[in-house]
C-alpha positions as CSV (number, residue, x, y, z in Angstrom):
1,M,13.0,-9.6,-1.5
2,N,15.8,-6.9,-1.4
3,I,15.4,-3.3,-2.3
4,E,16.6,-3.6,-5.9
5,A,14.4,-6.6,-6.5
6,R,11.3,-4.8,-5.1
7,Q,12.0,-1.7,-7.2
8,I,12.2,-3.9,-10.3
9,D,9.0,-5.6,-9.2
10,R,7.2,-2.3,-8.7
11,S,8.3,-1.1,-12.2
12,A,7.0,-4.2,-13.8
13,K,3.6,-4.2,-12.0
14,T,2.6,-0.6,-11.9
15,K,3.3,2.8,-13.3
16,L,1.5,4.6,-10.4
17,Q,3.1,7.7,-9.0
18,I,2.9,8.1,-5.2
19,I,2.3,11.2,-3.2
20,D,2.5,10.3,0.6
21,C,0.4,12.8,2.6
22,D,1.6,11.7,6.0
23,I,5.3,11.4,6.9
24,H,6.4,12.2,10.4
25,P,9.9,13.7,10.6
26,K,11.5,13.7,14.0
27,A,13.6,16.5,15.7
28,S,14.6,17.7,19.1
29,V,14.4,21.1,20.7
30,E,18.2,21.2,20.3
31,D,17.7,21.0,16.6
32,Y,15.7,24.2,16.8
33,R,18.4,26.2,18.5
34,P,19.3,28.3,15.4
35,Y,15.7,29.4,15.1
36,L,15.0,30.3,18.7
37,S,15.8,33.6,20.3
38,N,18.0,33.5,23.4
39,R,14.9,34.2,25.5
40,W,13.1,31.1,24.3
41,W,16.2,28.9,24.2
42,D,16.9,29.8,27.8
43,Y,13.2,29.0,28.6
44,A,13.4,25.7,26.9
45,Q,16.5,24.7,28.8
46,T,15.1,26.0,32.2
47,Y,11.5,24.9,32.0
48,G,11.0,22.6,29.0
49,A,7.7,21.5,27.6
50,R,4.6,22.2,29.6
51,S,1.8,20.9,27.5
52,H,-1.9,20.4,28.2
53,H,-1.6,16.7,27.3
54,G,-3.1,14.2,29.7
55,Y,-0.2,11.7,29.5
56,V,2.1,13.6,31.8
57,K,4.1,10.7,33.4
58,G,5.1,8.6,30.4
59,F,4.9,7.8,26.7
60,P,1.4,6.5,25.8
61,Y,2.4,4.1,23.1
62,P,3.1,0.4,23.6
63,K,6.7,-0.3,24.9
64,A,7.1,-2.9,22.2
65,Q,7.1,-0.1,19.7
66,P,9.5,2.6,21.0
67,Q,8.6,6.1,19.6
68,A,5.5,4.3,18.1
69,S,7.8,3.4,15.2
70,R,8.7,0.4,13.1
71,R,11.6,-1.6,14.5
72,D,13.5,-1.2,11.2
73,S,13.1,2.6,11.1
74,W,15.9,3.4,13.6
75,P,18.9,4.7,11.7
76,P,21.9,2.4,12.0
77,D,24.2,5.3,13.1
78,G,21.9,6.3,15.9
79,G,19.2,8.9,16.3
80,L,15.4,8.6,16.3
81,P,13.3,7.2,13.5
82,A,12.8,9.7,10.7
83,S,15.4,12.0,12.0
84,N,18.1,11.0,9.5
85,Y,17.4,12.2,5.9
86,E,19.7,9.7,4.1
87,F,18.2,6.8,5.9
88,M,14.6,8.0,5.3
89,R,15.5,8.6,1.6
90,Q,16.8,5.1,1.2
91,Q,14.2,3.3,3.3
92,H,11.1,5.2,2.2
93,L,11.4,8.0,-0.4
94,D,13.5,6.2,-3.0
95,F,12.5,2.7,-2.1
96,Y,8.9,3.4,-3.0
97,G,9.5,6.0,-5.6
98,I,7.7,8.7,-3.6
99,E,7.1,11.7,-5.9
100,Y,6.2,14.0,-3.0
101,G,5.9,13.6,0.7
102,V,3.9,15.9,3.1
103,M,5.7,16.1,6.4
104,N,3.5,16.4,9.5
105,P,5.8,17.0,12.5
106,L,4.0,16.2,15.8
107,S,6.7,16.8,18.4
108,P,8.3,19.1,19.3
109,S,6.0,21.5,17.4
110,G,4.9,24.0,20.1
111,Q,1.2,23.0,19.5
112,G,-0.6,22.8,22.8
113,E,2.0,24.4,25.0
114,Q,0.8,26.1,28.1
115,N,2.8,29.2,27.3
116,D,1.3,30.8,24.2
117,E,4.3,32.8,23.3
118,Y,6.6,29.8,23.7
119,S,4.1,27.8,21.6
120,A,4.4,30.4,18.8
121,A,8.3,30.4,19.0
122,L,8.4,26.7,18.7
123,A,6.0,26.6,15.8
124,F,8.1,29.1,14.0
125,A,11.3,27.1,14.7
126,C,9.6,23.9,13.6
127,N,8.7,25.5,10.3
128,E,12.2,26.8,9.7
129,F,13.7,23.4,10.6
130,Q,11.5,21.7,8.1
131,L,12.6,24.1,5.4
132,N,16.3,24.1,6.1
133,H,16.8,20.5,7.3
134,W,14.4,18.5,5.1
135,N,13.1,20.5,2.1
136,A,16.5,22.0,1.4
137,L,17.9,18.5,1.2
138,D,15.1,17.1,-0.8
139,P,12.4,19.3,-2.5
140,R,10.1,16.2,-2.6
141,L,9.5,16.7,1.1
142,K,6.8,19.4,1.5
143,C,6.4,21.1,4.8
144,S,3.4,21.5,7.1
145,L,2.8,25.1,8.2
146,V,2.7,24.5,11.9
147,V,0.7,27.1,13.9
148,P,0.2,27.7,17.6
149,Y,-3.6,27.0,17.1
150,E,-4.6,27.9,20.7
151,D,-3.4,31.5,19.8
152,P,-5.3,32.2,16.6
153,E,-3.9,35.7,16.2
154,A,-0.3,34.4,16.4
155,S,-1.3,31.6,14.0
156,R,-2.7,34.1,11.5
157,Q,0.5,36.0,11.6
158,E,2.6,32.9,11.1
159,I,0.5,31.9,8.1
160,R,0.6,35.3,6.5
161,S,4.4,35.4,6.9
162,R,4.5,32.3,4.6
163,I,2.1,33.4,1.9
164,G,3.4,32.5,-1.5
165,D,6.0,29.9,-0.3
166,R,5.0,26.7,-2.2
167,R,7.3,24.6,0.0
168,F,4.4,24.5,2.4
169,A,1.5,22.0,1.6
170,H,-1.0,22.9,4.3
171,V,-1.6,24.5,7.6
172,L,-1.3,22.0,10.4
173,M,-3.7,21.6,13.4
174,L,-4.5,18.6,15.6
175,T,-7.9,17.1,16.5
176,R,-7.9,17.7,20.2
177,T,-8.2,21.4,20.5
178,A,-9.3,23.3,23.6
179,E,-12.6,24.0,22.0
180,L,-14.4,22.5,19.0
181,M,-12.9,23.8,15.8
182,G,-16.0,25.4,14.6
183,R,-15.9,28.0,17.3
184,R,-15.1,31.5,16.2
185,R,-11.9,31.7,18.1
186,Y,-10.3,29.6,15.4
187,W,-11.7,31.5,12.4
188,P,-8.6,33.7,12.0
189,I,-6.7,30.5,11.2
190,Y,-9.2,29.6,8.4
191,E,-9.2,33.1,7.1
192,A,-5.4,33.3,6.8
193,A,-5.3,29.8,5.2
194,C,-7.7,30.9,2.5
195,E,-5.6,34.0,2.0
196,A,-2.6,31.8,1.5
197,G,-4.4,29.4,-0.7
198,L,-3.6,26.5,1.6
199,P,-5.7,23.6,2.9
200,V,-5.8,23.0,6.6
201,G,-4.5,19.6,7.6
202,V,-5.9,18.2,10.8
203,H,-3.9,15.3,12.3
204,V,-5.2,13.1,15.1
205,F,-3.9,13.5,18.7
206,G,-3.4,16.9,20.3
207,Y,-2.4,18.5,23.5
208,S,-5.5,20.4,24.7
209,G,-5.8,18.5,28.0
210,R,-9.0,16.7,26.7
211,A,-9.5,13.0,26.2
212,A,-10.9,11.6,22.9
213,S,-13.9,10.3,24.8
214,N,-16.4,12.5,26.6
215,T,-16.0,10.7,29.9
216,G,-12.2,10.8,30.3
217,W,-9.0,9.0,29.5
218,P,-9.3,5.4,28.3
219,S,-7.7,2.4,30.0
220,F,-6.1,0.8,27.0
221,Y,-4.1,1.9,24.0
222,I,-6.6,0.2,21.6
223,E,-9.3,2.6,22.9
224,E,-7.0,5.6,22.3
225,M,-6.5,4.5,18.7
226,T,-10.1,3.7,18.0
227,E,-11.5,6.9,19.4
228,H,-9.6,9.1,17.0
229,S,-12.6,8.7,14.7
230,N,-14.8,10.1,17.4
231,A,-12.6,13.2,17.7
232,C,-12.7,13.7,13.9
233,Q,-16.4,13.4,13.8
234,A,-16.9,16.0,16.5
235,Q,-14.6,18.4,14.7
236,V,-16.2,17.9,11.3
237,T,-19.7,18.4,12.8
238,S,-18.7,21.5,14.7
239,M,-17.2,23.2,11.6
240,I,-20.3,22.5,9.5
241,M,-22.9,23.4,12.1
242,E,-21.1,26.6,13.2
243,G,-21.1,27.9,9.6
244,V,-17.4,27.9,8.9
245,F,-17.9,27.0,5.2
246,E,-20.5,29.7,4.7
247,A,-18.0,32.2,6.0
248,F,-15.0,30.6,4.1
249,P,-16.4,28.9,1.0
250,Q,-12.8,28.3,-0.4
251,L,-11.6,26.5,2.8
252,K,-10.4,22.9,2.3
253,M,-9.8,20.5,5.2
254,V,-7.7,17.3,5.2
255,F,-8.3,14.9,8.1
256,I,-5.2,12.8,8.6
257,E,-4.8,9.4,10.3
258,G,-8.4,9.3,11.6
259,G,-9.7,6.6,9.3
260,F,-12.6,7.3,7.0
261,G,-15.2,4.6,7.5
262,W,-17.2,7.0,9.7
263,M,-17.6,9.6,7.1
264,P,-20.6,8.4,5.1
265,S,-22.7,7.4,8.1
266,L,-21.9,10.8,9.7
267,G,-23.3,12.6,6.6
268,H,-26.5,10.5,6.8
269,R,-27.0,11.2,10.5
270,L,-26.4,14.9,10.1
271,D,-28.8,15.2,7.2
272,R,-31.5,13.4,9.0
273,N,-31.3,15.5,12.1
274,W,-30.8,18.7,10.1
275,K,-34.2,18.1,8.3
276,R,-35.9,18.1,11.7
277,M,-33.9,20.8,13.4
278,R,-32.8,23.1,10.6
279,S,-34.8,26.0,12.1
280,G,-32.0,26.4,14.6
281,L,-29.4,26.7,11.8
282,P,-30.6,29.4,9.5
283,H,-27.0,30.2,8.5
284,L,-26.7,26.8,6.7
285,T,-27.9,27.0,3.0
286,R,-27.2,23.3,2.2
287,A,-27.6,19.9,3.7
288,P,-24.6,19.0,6.0
289,S,-23.5,16.1,3.7
290,E,-22.9,18.6,0.9
291,Y,-20.5,20.6,3.0
292,L,-18.9,17.3,4.1
293,H,-18.3,16.3,0.5
294,D,-17.2,19.6,-0.9
295,H,-14.8,20.7,1.9
296,F,-13.3,17.6,3.4
297,W,-10.6,15.1,2.3
298,V,-9.3,12.1,4.2
299,T,-6.1,9.9,4.1
300,T,-5.9,6.2,3.7
301,Q,-3.9,5.3,6.8
302,P,-5.3,3.7,9.0
303,M,-7.7,2.1,6.5
304,E,-10.7,0.2,7.7
305,E,-10.5,-3.3,6.1
306,P,-13.7,-5.2,6.4
307,E,-13.7,-9.0,5.8
308,N,-15.7,-8.4,2.6
309,P,-13.4,-6.3,0.3
310,A,-16.4,-5.0,-1.6
311,H,-17.6,-3.2,1.5
312,L,-14.4,-1.1,1.5
313,V,-15.0,-0.1,-2.1
314,D,-18.6,0.9,-1.1
315,I,-17.3,3.1,1.6
316,M,-14.8,4.8,-0.7
317,A,-17.5,5.3,-3.3
318,A,-19.8,6.9,-0.7
319,I,-17.1,9.3,0.3
320,G,-16.0,10.0,-3.3
321,F,-12.9,8.6,-4.9
322,D,-11.8,12.1,-5.5
323,R,-11.6,12.9,-1.7
324,I,-9.2,10.2,-0.6
325,L,-5.5,10.7,-0.4
326,F,-2.8,8.1,0.1
327,S,-0.7,8.2,3.3
328,S,1.8,5.8,4.8
329,D,2.3,7.2,8.3
330,Y,6.0,6.5,8.0
331,P,7.9,5.6,10.3
332,H,5.2,4.6,12.7
333,W,4.5,0.9,13.7
334,D,1.2,0.8,11.8
335,F,2.8,2.1,8.6
336,D,1.0,1.1,5.4
337,D,3.1,-0.2,2.5
338,P,2.4,1.8,-0.6
339,F,3.0,-1.2,-2.9
340,V,0.0,-3.1,-1.5
341,V,-2.3,-1.0,0.6
342,V,-4.7,0.4,-2.0
343,P,-6.9,-2.5,-3.3
344,A,-6.1,-3.6,-6.9
345,S,-9.8,-4.2,-7.4
346,L,-10.3,-0.5,-7.6
347,G,-8.8,-0.4,-11.1
348,D,-5.9,1.6,-12.4
349,E,-7.7,4.9,-12.7
350,R,-9.1,5.1,-9.2
351,R,-5.8,3.9,-7.8
352,K,-4.1,6.7,-9.7
353,Q,-6.5,9.1,-8.1
354,I,-5.8,7.9,-4.6
355,Y,-2.1,7.4,-4.9
356,S,-1.3,10.8,-6.4
357,G,-4.0,12.5,-8.5
358,N,-6.2,13.8,-5.7
359,A,-3.2,15.2,-3.7
360,R,-1.8,16.8,-6.8
361,A,-5.0,18.6,-7.5
362,L,-5.6,19.6,-3.8
363,Y,-2.1,20.9,-3.1
364,G,-1.3,22.1,-6.5
365,F,1.8,20.0,-6.8
366,E,3.4,20.2,-10.3
């Protein structure tokens, strides 16, 4: 079915609006040149990236999927997937009728760089590039406020410098931080995010030098992908147990691309253990599952799809249909097609919530 036919088919079958909460724009350090001082441009040319990431000798994704992207996402006139606005607009934004898309740039972003000052310079450049290359061309594309999260004070300054700029949807962090995210070293980031009225988006992966498992790097790519949920659970647990939400009751967290099937069982386990060991957590005033429900949102991609479709609906209901946001993960190889990914069995109202209503409420999109 060609593009025009599919758009007609979409109009005939559904009136749903779509807000895509995970689009990955691609850039290069050369694209950031206008936003880097001479010092940091010279540094980039002389030394390049020096990240904490464990994969230091090659790209970790399957070679059958270069840049972890769909085969059809490479622009016909050259360049990397999601680097060409016109091609992205045609293939994704207009094709699916995306009302808003939240960009989550993963590289180069400066996050996890060994040199903290260079990390801050790249994060600033990444933010400026999003504004001037993407949002300026299409206001539907909302920016992530990229911060050098291993330098919380520099992160706070970057967030405060953007207060009031509604082109930014959320502050962006990654799941594999140097320490668990509940630790007080990261609290200046949460404080500034609350001041700015922005959620904090936490995308999987990261460049802290730590593996997703607690015993080192996995042998196979499938392990890497599956263990993202472990990293998410550890971070969620840390933030609740350390009292982050007692200190910042307005803080909202969005966990992106880590699945969501783990969420209800994590809440049950935490509550059970909390009842037995709550004497060690006098700073918590509520059961852990209550913090989990009130402060965390998740995105649909990748969606756990059990053989019995009713089980997926049960998982969603346990999380709360108001806490699930649609995401496509464009242009990656495991992209979820907006036309078909959210089960029709949920009914129109719940599908509207997931496709756009929840994101509109969370981010304040008009």
